[in-house]
FIKOLZA-1660 file (N, C-alpha, C; in steps of 0.1 Angstrom, whole numbers, plus 5000, padded with zeros to 4 digits):
% residues 183
   i   px   py   pz ch aa at
   1 9100 7142 9543  A  M  N
   1 9098 7134 9534  A  M CA
   1 9109 7146 9526  A  M  C
   2 9116 7149 9524  A  K  N
   2 9122 7166 9514  A  K CA
   2 9113 7160 9501  A  K  C
   3 9115 7174 9495  A  T  N
   3 9113 7170 9479  A  T CA
   3 9121 7183 9469  A  T  C
   4 9128 7176 9461  A  A  N
   4 9136 7179 9455  A  A CA
   4 9133 7188 9443  A  A  C
   5 9144 7201 9445  A  D  N
   5 9139 7208 9438  A  D CA
   5 9149 7208 9427  A  D  C
   6 9143 7206 9413  A  S  N
   6 9140 7202 9402  A  S CA
   6 9143 7211 9391  A  S  C
   7 9151 7221 9384  A  T  N
   7 9149 7230 9379  A  T CA
   7 9149 7225 9364  A  T  C
   8 9143 7230 9358  A  S  N
   8 9134 7222 9338  A  S CA
   8 9136 7234 9328  A  S  C
   9 9147 7226 9321  A  F  N
   9 9160 7233 9318  A  F CA
   9 9146 7228 9300  A  F  C
  10 9141 7240 9297  A  T  N
  10 9135 7236 9283  A  T CA
  10 9143 7242 9270  A  T  C
  11 9133 7233 9260  A  R  N
  11 9150 7238 9250  A  R CA
  11 9151 7252 9245  A  R  C
  12 9138 7258 9250  A  R  N
  12 9134 7271 9242  A  R CA
  12 9145 7280 9254  A  R  C
  13 9146 7275 9262  A  I  N
  13 9156 7285 9273  A  I CA
  13 9172 7281 9269  A  I  C
  14 9176 7271 9272  A  V  N
  14 9185 7264 9260  A  V CA
  14 9190 7272 9249  A  V  C
  15 9182 7274 9242  A  V  N
  15 9186 7281 9229  A  V CA
  15 9184 7294 9231  A  V  C
  16 9178 7303 9240  A  A  N
  16 9177 7316 9239  A  A CA
  16 9193 7317 9246  A  A  C
  17 9194 7309 9261  A  G  N
  17 9203 7313 9272  A  G CA
  17 9213 7308 9262  A  G  C
  18 9219 7305 9245  A  L  N
  18 9231 7302 9240  A  L CA
  18 9227 7314 9231  A  L  C
  19 9211 7317 9224  A  A  N
  19 9217 7330 9219  A  A CA
  19 9223 7344 9227  A  A  C
  20 9220 7345 9239  A  V  N
  20 9224 7350 9248  A  V CA
  20 9245 7354 9245  A  V  C
  21 9240 7351 9253  A  T  N
  21 9261 7343 9251  A  T CA
  21 9261 7343 9239  A  T  C
  22 9260 7337 9226  A  A  N
  22 9265 7346 9211  A  A CA
  22 9264 7358 9211  A  A  C
  23 9253 7365 9218  A  A  N
  23 9253 7384 9211  A  A CA
  23 9262 7387 9221  A  A  C
  24 9264 7386 9232  A  T  N
  24 9276 7389 9241  A  T CA
  24 9288 7387 9237  A  T  C
  25 9292 7378 9235  A  T  N
  25 9307 7376 9228  A  T CA
  25 9305 7378 9216  A  T  C
  26 9302 7385 9204  A  A  N
  26 9294 7387 9192  A  A CA
  26 9303 7411 9196  A  A  C
  27 9295 7413 9206  A  V  N
  27 9301 7426 9206  A  V CA
  27 9308 7425 9212  A  V  C
  28 9315 7418 9226  A  L  N
  28 9331 7421 9235  A  L CA
  28 9346 7418 9219  A  L  C
  29 9340 7409 9208  A  S  N
  29 9348 7409 9197  A  S CA
  29 9356 7421 9190  A  S  C
  30 9339 7427 9192  A  A  N
  30 9340 7436 9180  A  A CA
  30 9346 7447 9192  A  A  C
  31 9344 7451 9203  A  E  N
  31 9351 7464 9213  A  E CA
  31 9359 7462 9204  A  E  C
  32 9362 7448 9214  A  N  N
  32 9380 7445 9208  A  N CA
  32 9393 7446 9199  A  N  C
  33 9381 7443 9188  A  A  N
  33 9384 7445 9178  A  A CA
  33 9383 7463 9169  A  A  C
  34 9378 7471 9174  A  H  N
  34 9386 7478 9175  A  H CA
  34 9387 7488 9182  A  H  C
  35 9392 7484 9195  A  A  N
  35 9402 7487 9202  A  A CA
  35 9417 7487 9198  A  A  C
  36 9420 7471 9196  A  Q  N
  36 9428 7468 9189  A  Q CA
  36 9432 7480 9175  A  Q  C
  37 9422 7484 9166  A  D  N
  37 9428 7487 9156  A  D CA
  37 9429 7502 9154  A  D  C
  38 9423 7509 9171  A  E  N
  38 9427 7525 9176  A  E CA
  38 9441 7520 9180  A  E  C
  39 9440 7511 9190  A  Q  N
  39 9460 7511 9189  A  Q CA
  39 9463 7509 9177  A  Q  C
  40 9470 7502 9173  A  S  N
  40 9475 7498 9157  A  S CA
  40 9476 7511 9143  A  S  C
  41 9468 7518 9149  A  T  N
  41 9468 7532 9136  A  T CA
  41 9468 7542 9142  A  T  C
  42 9482 7545 9140  A  P  N
  42 9487 7552 9145  A  P CA
  42 9483 7570 9141  A  P  C
  43 9488 7585 9152  A  E  N
  43 9478 7595 9148  A  E CA
  43 9485 7591 9130  A  E  C
  44 9476 7606 9125  A  K  N
  44 9482 7614 9114  A  K CA
  44 9487 7622 9121  A  K  C
  45 9503 7627 9109  A  S  N
  45 9506 7635 9112  A  S CA
  45 9498 7654 9113  A  S  C
  46 9506 7662 9111  A  L  N
  46 9494 7675 9108  A  L CA
  46 9498 7681 9095  A  L  C
  47 9510 7670 9089  A  Y  N
  47 9506 7671 9074  A  Y CA
  47 9501 7663 9069  A  Y  C
  48 9494 7654 9071  A  E  N
  48 9486 7641 9070  A  E CA
  48 9466 7654 9071  A  E  C
  49 9470 7659 9086  A  R  N
  49 9449 7664 9084  A  R CA
  49 9455 7680 9087  A  R  C
  50 9464 7681 9077  A  L  N
  50 9469 7696 9069  A  L CA
  50 9455 7693 9049  A  L  C
  51 9461 7676 9046  A  G  N
  51 9457 7677 9035  A  G CA
  51 9470 7677 9023  A  G  C
  52 9475 7675 9026  A  G  N
  52 9492 7672 9023  A  G CA
  52 9497 7682 9010  A  G  C
  53 9508 7682 9005  A  V  N
  53 9510 7688 8996  A  V CA
  53 9505 7704 8993  A  V  C
  54 9498 7691 8984  A  F  N
  54 9488 7699 8980  A  F CA
  54 9480 7713 8980  A  F  C
  55 9471 7705 8997  A  A  N
  55 9468 7720 8999  A  A CA
  55 9476 7725 9009  A  A  C
  56 9487 7723 9010  A  I  N
  56 9500 7733 9022  A  I CA
  56 9508 7744 9008  A  I  C
  57 9501 7743 8996  A  A  N
  57 9509 7748 8985  A  A CA
  57 9499 7757 8983  A  A  C
  58 9486 7758 8988  A  A  N
  58 9479 7769 8980  A  A CA
  58 9478 7772 8992  A  A  C
  59 9479 7765 9003  A  V  N
  59 9473 7782 9012  A  V CA
  59 9494 7786 9019  A  V  C
  60 9499 7785 9012  A  V  N
  60 9509 7794 9012  A  V CA
  60 9511 7797 9005  A  V  C
  61 9504 7799 8983  A  D  N
  61 9500 7809 8977  A  D CA
  61 9494 7816 8985  A  D  C
  62 9483 7814 8990  A  H  N
  62 9477 7831 8992  A  H CA
  62 9485 7832 9006  A  H  C
  63 9487 7834 9013  A  F  N
  63 9488 7838 9030  A  F CA
  63 9508 7849 9014  A  F  C
  64 9511 7841 9013  A  S  N
  64 9519 7847 9005  A  S CA
  64 9520 7860 9002  A  S  C
  65 9501 7855 8987  A  D  N
  65 9498 7866 8980  A  D CA
  65 9500 7886 8993  A  D  C
  66 9489 7877 9006  A  A  N
  66 9480 7884 9015  A  A CA
  66 9493 7897 9021  A  A  C
  67 9514 7889 9022  A  V  N
  67 9511 7889 9028  A  V CA
  67 9524 7899 9019  A  V  C
  68 9523 7900 9007  A  V  N
  68 9533 7911 8996  A  V CA
  68 9513 7927 9003  A  V  C
  69 9504 7924 9006  A  K  N
  69 9496 7932 9003  A  K CA
  69 9496 7939 9019  A  K  C
  70 9498 7936 9028  A  N  N
  70 9499 7937 9041  A  N CA
  70 9504 7953 9042  A  N  C
  71 9492 7957 9045  A  P  N
  71 9505 7977 9049  A  P CA
  71 9507 7975 9066  A  P  C
  72 9515 7967 9068  A  I  N
  72 9525 7964 9078  A  I CA
  72 9537 7959 9075  A  I  C
  73 9534 7948 9074  A  V  N
  73 9544 7939 9070  A  V CA
  73 9548 7937 9051  A  V  C
  74 9541 7944 9043  A  G  N
  74 9540 7937 9030  A  G CA
  74 9548 7956 9027  A  G  C
  75 9541 7959 9007  A  Q  N
  75 9546 7970 8997  A  Q CA
  75 9552 7981 9008  A  Q  C
  76 9535 7979 9018  A  N  N
  76 9536 8002 9024  A  N CA
  76 9540 7994 9035  A  N  C
  77 9544 7987 9042  A  S  N
  77 9555 7985 9050  A  S CA
  77 9563 8001 9059  A  S  C
  78 9569 7999 9069  A  K  N
  78 9574 8011 9079  A  K CA
  78 9593 8006 9077  A  K  C
  79 9590 7992 9073  A  N  N
  79 9599 7985 9072  A  N CA
  79 9611 7992 9065  A  N  C
  80 9615 8002 9055  A  P  N
  80 9619 7994 9041  A  P CA
  80 9625 7986 9034  A  P  C
  81 9631 7972 9044  A  Q  N
  81 9636 7963 9041  A  Q CA
  81 9630 7958 9031  A  Q  C
  82 9619 7957 9042  A  L  N
  82 9601 7947 9041  A  L CA
  82 9593 7951 9026  A  L  C
  83 9596 7974 9019  A  R  N
  83 9590 7975 9014  A  R CA
  83 9592 7975 9006  A  R  C
  84 9608 7966 9001  A  K  N
  84 9624 7967 8993  A  K CA
  84 9618 7959 8993  A  K  C
  85 9614 7954 8997  A  W  N
  85 9615 7932 8991  A  W CA
  85 9600 7934 8989  A  W  C
  86 9592 7932 8994  A  H  N
  86 9578 7935 8987  A  H CA
  86 9574 7937 8968  A  H  C
  87 9584 7951 8967  A  T  N
  87 9586 7956 8955  A  T CA
  87 9595 7954 8946  A  T  C
  88 9604 7956 8950  A  K  N
  88 9617 7954 8944  A  K CA
  88 9620 7938 8941  A  K  C
  89 9614 7932 8945  A  N  N
  89 9622 7911 8945  A  N CA
  89 9608 7905 8947  A  N  C
  90 9596 7907 8936  A  L  N
  90 9582 7901 8931  A  L CA
  90 9593 7890 8924  A  L  C
  91 9597 7894 8915  A  E  N
  91 9604 7878 8912  A  E CA
  91 9605 7868 8919  A  E  C
  92 9613 7864 8923  A  R  N
  92 9615 7856 8935  A  R CA
  92 9604 7852 8943  A  R  C
  93 9594 7861 8948  A  L  N
  93 9577 7859 8953  A  L CA
  93 9579 7837 8946  A  L  C
  94 9576 7835 8933  A  P  N
  94 9576 7818 8937  A  P CA
  94 9581 7813 8943  A  P  C
  95 9593 7819 8945  A  G  N
  95 9603 7804 8948  A  G CA
  95 9608 7812 8963  A  G  C
  96 9596 7820 8967  A  L  N
  96 9597 7825 8989  A  L CA
  96 9584 7805 8984  A  L  C
  97 9579 7812 8975  A  K  N
  97 9563 7803 8975  A  K CA
  97 9565 7784 8981  A  K  C
  98 9579 7781 8970  A  F  N
  98 9582 7764 8967  A  F CA
  98 9585 7764 8986  A  F  C
  99 9598 7774 8982  A  M  N
  99 9610 7773 8999  A  M CA
  99 9592 7764 9007  A  M  C
 100 9588 7780 9013  A  R  N
 100 9576 7776 9023  A  R CA
 100 9571 7769 9020  A  R  C
 101 9565 7764 9010  A  T  N
 101 9560 7752 9011  A  T CA
 101 9566 7744 9019  A  T  C
 102 9574 7738 9009  A  L  N
 102 9584 7729 9017  A  L CA
 102 9594 7729 9027  A  L  C
 103 9592 7747 9033  A  W  N
 103 9593 7746 9052  A  W CA
 103 9578 7736 9056  A  W  C
 104 9571 7747 9050  A  V  N
 104 9561 7741 9061  A  V CA
 104 9557 7724 9057  A  V  C
 105 9565 7717 9048  A  C  N
 105 9555 7705 9043  A  C CA
 105 9569 7695 9056  A  C  C
 106 9578 7702 9050  A  D  N
 106 9592 7699 9064  A  D CA
 106 9588 7693 9082  A  D  C
 107 9585 7712 9086  A  V  N
 107 9578 7713 9096  A  V CA
 107 9564 7704 9102  A  V  C
 108 9554 7703 9100  A  S  N
 108 9545 7696 9099  A  S CA
 108 9546 7678 9097  A  S  C
 109 9560 7677 9096  A  G  N
 109 9559 7660 9094  A  G CA
 109 9552 7652 9080  A  G  C
 110 9558 7659 9073  A  G  N
 110 9554 7655 9054  A  G CA
 110 9573 7647 9049  A  G  C
 111 9568 7642 9037  A  P  N
 111 9579 7637 9035  A  P CA
 111 9585 7642 9024  A  P  C
 112 9583 7655 9025  A  F  N
 112 9596 7669 9024  A  F CA
 112 9604 7673 9030  A  F  C
 113 9616 7680 9024  A  K  N
 113 9628 7680 9037  A  K CA
 113 9628 7692 9034  A  K  C
 114 9633 7706 9043  A  F  N
 114 9635 7722 9032  A  F CA
 114 9649 7716 9042  A  F  C
 115 9660 7726 9028  A  T  N
 115 9666 7729 9033  A  T CA
 115 9675 7745 9033  A  T  C
 116 9678 7751 9043  A  A  N
 116 9677 7765 9040  A  A CA
 116 9687 7769 9031  A  A  C
 117 9677 7780 9025  A  T  N
 117 9699 7791 9015  A  T CA
 117 9706 7790 9017  A  T  C
 118 9702 7798 9031  A  K  N
 118 9710 7806 9039  A  K CA
 118 9720 7799 9055  A  K  C
 119 9727 7787 9052  A  P  N
 119 9728 7775 9060  A  P CA
 119 9730 7788 9077  A  P  C
 120 9724 7785 9083  A  G  N
 120 9727 7796 9093  A  G CA
 120 9735 7781 9105  A  G  C
 121 9732 7790 9121  A  T  N
 121 9727 7782 9133  A  T CA
 121 9717 7770 9139  A  T  C
 122 9712 7775 9131  A  T  N
 122 9699 7770 9141  A  T CA
 122 9697 7760 9128  A  T  C
 123 9688 7743 9126  A  P  N
 123 9685 7734 9111  A  P CA
 123 9682 7737 9104  A  P  C
 124 9669 7746 9104  A  L  N
 124 9660 7756 9096  A  L CA
 124 9674 7768 9081  A  L  C
 125 9676 7779 9096  A  G  N
 125 9685 7783 9088  A  G CA
 125 9680 7801 9091  A  G  C
 126 9662 7797 9090  A  L  N
 126 9657 7813 9086  A  L CA
 126 9667 7821 9093  A  L  C
 127 9677 7825 9106  A  E  N
 127 9680 7834 9106  A  E CA
 127 9687 7843 9099  A  E  C
 128 9687 7838 9092  A  E  N
 128 9700 7836 9081  A  E CA
 128 9687 7842 9065  A  E  C
 129 9685 7840 9061  A  A  N
 129 9675 7841 9053  A  A CA
 129 9668 7853 9058  A  A  C
 130 9662 7858 9063  A  H  N
 130 9659 7866 9071  A  H CA
 130 9673 7879 9079  A  H  C
 131 9676 7877 9079  A  R  N
 131 9683 7890 9096  A  R CA
 131 9690 7900 9080  A  R  C
 132 9693 7899 9072  A  D  N
 132 9688 7916 9062  A  D CA
 132 9667 7917 9066  A  D  C
 133 9662 7917 9065  A  L  N
 133 9650 7921 9066  A  L CA
 133 9643 7930 9072  A  L  C
 134 9655 7924 9092  A  R  N
 134 9650 7934 9101  A  R CA
 134 9645 7934 9107  A  R  C
 135 9627 7920 9109  A  I  N
 135 9624 7921 9110  A  I CA
 135 9617 7919 9131  A  I  C
 136 9609 7928 9127  A  S  N
 136 9609 7935 9141  A  S CA
 136 9600 7922 9150  A  S  C
 137 9600 7924 9164  A  P  N
 137 9588 7909 9169  A  P CA
 137 9568 7920 9168  A  P  C
 138 9575 7933 9168  A  A  N
 138 9559 7932 9166  A  A CA
 138 9553 7924 9152  A  A  C
 139 9561 7931 9134  A  E  N
 139 9568 7930 9121  A  E CA
 139 9559 7908 9122  A  E  C
 140 9573 7905 9134  A  F  N
 140 9569 7891 9125  A  F CA
 140 9553 7883 9131  A  F  C
 141 9551 7892 9148  A  D  N
 141 9534 7889 9151  A  D CA
 141 9520 7888 9144  A  D  C
 142 9528 7899 9129  A  E  N
 142 9514 7910 9126  A  E CA
 142 9512 7894 9111  A  E  C
 143 9531 7896 9110  A  V  N
 143 9529 7873 9098  A  V CA
 143 9517 7864 9101  A  V  C
 144 9524 7862 9115  A  A  N
 144 9523 7854 9122  A  A CA
 144 9504 7855 9120  A  A  C
 145 9498 7861 9123  A  A  N
 145 9485 7873 9117  A  A CA
 145 9471 7867 9104  A  A  C
 146 9480 7871 9095  A  E  N
 146 9485 7867 9084  A  E CA
 146 9481 7855 9079  A  E  C
 147 9485 7847 9086  A  L  N
 147 9493 7832 9085  A  L CA
 147 9473 7827 9093  A  L  C
 148 9475 7832 9100  A  G  N
 148 9463 7830 9106  A  G CA
 148 9446 7838 9100  A  G  C
 149 9448 7840 9095  A  R  N
 149 9435 7845 9085  A  R CA
 149 9440 7843 9075  A  R  C
 150 9444 7839 9070  A  T  N
 150 9443 7824 9062  A  T CA
 150 9438 7815 9057  A  T  C
 151 9450 7809 9067  A  L  N
 151 9441 7795 9077  A  L CA
 151 9427 7795 9079  A  L  C
 152 9423 7805 9086  A  D  N
 152 9406 7808 9081  A  D CA
 152 9398 7810 9077  A  D  C
 153 9405 7819 9061  A  H  N
 153 9400 7819 9046  A  H CA
 153 9404 7794 9045  A  H  C
 154 9406 7793 9043  A  F  N
 154 9408 7780 9042  A  F CA
 154 9401 7768 9049  A  F  C
 155 9399 7775 9062  A  K  N
 155 9387 7766 9072  A  K CA
 155 9395 7759 9075  A  K  C
 156 9405 7755 9083  A  V  N
 156 9416 7744 9090  A  V CA
 156 9409 7748 9098  A  V  C
 157 9405 7733 9108  A  P  N
 157 9399 7733 9122  A  P CA
 157 9409 7738 9126  A  P  C
 158 9399 7741 9138  A  K  N
 158 9416 7750 9149  A  K CA
 158 9424 7744 9163  A  K  C
 159 9426 7727 9160  A  A  N
 159 9435 7717 9161  A  A CA
 159 9448 7721 9158  A  A  C
 160 9443 7723 9137  A  E  N
 160 9453 7715 9134  A  E CA
 160 9464 7735 9128  A  E  C
 161 9450 7743 9132  A  K  N
 161 9454 7759 9130  A  K CA
 161 9464 7766 9142  A  K  C
 162 9460 7756 9155  A  T  N
 162 9467 7762 9165  A  T CA
 162 9477 7757 9165  A  T  C
 163 9485 7741 9154  A  E  N
 163 9493 7736 9154  A  E CA
 163 9502 7745 9144  A  E  C
 164 9495 7753 9142  A  V  N
 164 9504 7758 9126  A  V CA
 164 9506 7766 9126  A  V  C
 165 9501 7780 9132  A  L  N
 165 9509 7784 9139  A  L CA
 165 9518 7786 9156  A  L  C
 166 9514 7772 9164  A  A  N
 166 9535 7774 9173  A  A CA
 166 9538 7770 9167  A  A  C
 167 9543 7757 9156  A  A  N
 167 9553 7761 9149  A  A CA
 167 9559 7778 9138  A  A  C
 168 9548 7779 9136  A  F  N
 168 9557 7788 9127  A  F CA
 168 9560 7798 9144  A  F  C
 169 9558 7808 9158  A  A  N
 169 9564 7814 9168  A  A CA
 169 9570 7797 9169  A  A  C
 170 9572 7788 9172  A  A  N
 170 9586 7788 9170  A  A CA
 170 9599 7789 9171  A  A  C
 171 9598 7794 9155  A  H  N
 171 9608 7805 9149  A  H CA
 171 9611 7820 9150  A  H  C
 172 9603 7822 9158  A  K  N
 172 9610 7839 9162  A  K CA
 172 9618 7846 9164  A  K  C
 173 9624 7838 9176  A  D  N
 173 9631 7847 9178  A  D CA
 173 9644 7847 9161  A  D  C
 174 9644 7833 9155  A  E  N
 174 9653 7835 9144  A  E CA
 174 9650 7841 9139  A  E  C
 175 9637 7847 9132  A  V  N
 175 9634 7853 9113  A  V CA
 175 9636 7870 9123  A  V  C
 176 9634 7865 9140  A  T  N
 176 9634 7885 9142  A  T CA
 176 9653 7890 9151  A  T  C
 177 9662 7882 9140  A  A  N
 177 9674 7879 9146  A  A CA
 177 9686 7884 9141  A  A  C
 178 9674 7892 9129  A  G  N
 178 9686 7909 9124  A  G CA
 178 9680 7920 9128  A  G  C
 179 9665 7921 9136  A  Y  N
 179 9659 7934 9146  A  Y CA
 179 9667 7938 9155  A  Y  C
 180 9678 7954 9149  A  V  N
 180 9678 7955 9159  A  V CA
 180 9668 7970 9169  A  V  C
 181 9666 7972 9184  A  K  N
 181 9657 7980 9184  A  K CA
 181 9668 7998 9191  A  K  C
 182 9658 8003 9179  A  K  N
 182 9661 8020 9176  A  K CA
 182 9660 8024 9189  A  K  C
 183 9663 8039 9193  A  G  N
 183 9658 8039 9205  A  G CA
 183 9668 8037 9211  A  G  C
% end
């Protein structure tokens, strides 16, 4: 005679099984909700990650003052056009800081739009605004280095610093368009 195998379900086993199932379902639901949040929340723009217009304006203010004092591109520059601008045109510096702030806000994805005061062939018109300054590639690089030092001063995270410097470097040809190589 065969004996029947029987499994006895006690109330305790049933309740424990339901508890495990409920806990697993809750964890999976929470993970699914988190994944959906990550998918529906777009990555913040560089503008937002930099802290918006007020943080950008503070960086531009510091940077602009540092450029004026920089021995290579500022008041003591060997470039006569840069030296003149940084000694005889300083009354224009507040406006330049404003324009630089708008430019950074615009290129970083913010709500403010930069419009060139001297429109040129490029969308931002940077070549015309800088043509008379005859900025060399090496001088441009020094300004970029000054910007890097300013971003370090404000403890801008590496990823954002890299993006800002890349946006700046992308306009090197425009800014140096007026440079005439000597010799």
